[in-house]
Structures are given as C-alpha cells and as structure tokens.
C-alpha positions in Angstrom: -28.0 -41.8 -0.8 -26.0 -41.2 2.0 -23.0 -40.4 0.1 -25.0 -37.8 -1.9 -26.0 -35.9 1.3 -22.9 -36.3 2.6 -20.8 -34.7 -1.0 -23.5 -31.8 -0.6 -22.3 -31.0 2.7 -18.8 -30.9 2.0 -19.6 -28.9 -1.3 -21.8 -26.4 0.5 -19.3 -26.2 3.7 -16.1 -25.7 1.1 -18.2 -22.9 -0.8 -19.0 -21.0 2.8 -15.4 -21.5 4.1 -14.4 -19.9 0.5 -17.0 -17.4 0.4 -17.0 -16.0 3.9 -12.9 -15.0 4.2 -13.7 -13.1 0.4 -16.7 -10.7 1.7 -14.9 -10.1 5.2 -11.5 -9.1 2.6 -14.0 -6.7 0.6 -15.1 -5.2 3.6 -11.4 -4.5 5.1 -10.4 -3.2 1.8 -13.6 -0.8 1.6 -12.6 0.2 4.9 -9.3 0.8 4.0 -8.2 -1.6 6.3 -4.4 -3.0 6.2 -3.3 -6.2 6.0 0.0 -7.2 4.2 0.9 -5.5 1.2 1.4 -8.3 -0.6 5.3 -7.1 -1.1 6.1 -6.1 1.9 5.2 -2.5 1.1 3.1 -0.1 2.5 -0.2 1.4 1.4 -0.9 5.0 3.1 -3.9 6.5 2.7 -7.5 5.0 1.9 -8.0 3.2 -1.3 -11.1 5.3 -2.1 -11.9 3.1 -5.0 -15.3 2.5 -6.3 -14.6 -0.3 -8.9 -16.2 -3.8 -8.5 -13.3 -6.7 -8.4 -14.8 -8.2 -12.0 -14.3 -4.4 -13.4 -10.4 -4.7 -12.7 -9.1 -6.6 -15.5 -11.0 -4.6 -18.3 -9.6 -1.3 -16.7 -5.9 -2.9 -16.5 -6.0 -4.2 -19.8 -7.0 -0.5 -21.5 -4.3 0.6 -18.6 -1.6 -1.6 -20.2 -2.6 -1.9 -23.7 -0.1 0.4 -25.0 3.4 -0.9 -22.7 6.1 -3.6 -24.2 5.6 -5.1 -20.8 2.1 -5.8 -20.8 2.3 -9.4 -18.8 4.1 -7.8 -16.0 2.1 -4.6 -16.4 -1.4 -6.8 -16.2 -0.3 -8.7 -13.4 0.9 -5.9 -11.3 -2.4 -3.5 -12.2 -4.7 -6.5 -11.5 -3.0 -7.1 -8.2 -3.1 -3.1 -7.4 -6.8 -3.1 -8.4 -8.0 -6.2 -6.0 -6.5 -4.2 -3.1 -7.5 -0.4 -4.2 -10.5 -1.2 -6.3 -9.2 1.6 -8.8 -7.3 2.0 -11.3 -6.3 5.8 -12.9 -7.3 6.7 -16.1 -5.1 6.8 -19.1 -2.3 4.7 -20.5 0.5 6.2 -17.8 0.7 8.3 -14.8 -2.4 9.6 -13.5 -2.0 8.1 -10.1 -3.1 11.0 -8.4 -6.7 10.1 -9.0 -6.2 6.7 -7.0 -4.3 7.2 -3.8 -3.8 3.8 -2.5 -2.7 2.8 -6.3 -0.4 5.7 -6.1 1.0 5.2 -2.6 1.4 1.2 -2.5 5.4 0.9 -2.6 7.6 -2.0 -3.0 10.1 -3.4 -0.6 12.6 -0.9 -2.1 10.6 2.0 -1.4 9.6 2.3 -5.3 6.0 2.6 -6.8 4.2 -1.1 -6.9 1.6 -0.3 -9.3 2.1 0.5 -13.0 
C-alpha cells in the first residue's frame, strides 16, 4: 500500500516537472523570447506563427515531400516549426510568410530552415 502511494507521488512529480518547463517554453516562444538558437544561429524577429506543436509534423511532411533529402528536410523543418510555430506554404521558398523561420541562421550564416 505504501509503495503504491510512493510510486504515485513519484510519477506525479515527474509529470509535473516535465509539463512545467514545456509550458514555460511554449509561452517564451509565443512571446518571441530568445533562448539558444539550437545551432548557435540567431533568430531575429518574432515567430508570429499560429500552429500548435502537433501540427508541425504534417505541415513539414507536405513541405519536404518533393525533396531528395527528405529525412534531413523533415528533421530541420520540425525543429524550426517547434521554435517558430510556423511552416511556409508550398514545397520551396515562400519563407517571407514566416519571418522567424526565414531569419533563423546557422553558425555560418546560412539559412537553418528548409
């Protein structure tokens, strides 16, 4: 009986510890907050995206569907979408529709998001 209560309390505390930082990060992203750029690059301008995090995968699947480098495209697109909450329309280009996605750069200064 005591072990069940302890297990429940441990599980509840782990879930709260995981849930709190995710919600705090989501608020920071929506405010255009900084944080590390993931690759040392910089993101200038606010994301302005209105996607929910679970909408990133299908949007990126569509955007990366016509490239021969699909796996790399999906990885980077999902990372960019998670930060910017936006994926430009179409298969290529149109990055002006999502300034955060467009302006996130690599360490070398090239575009980070496909």
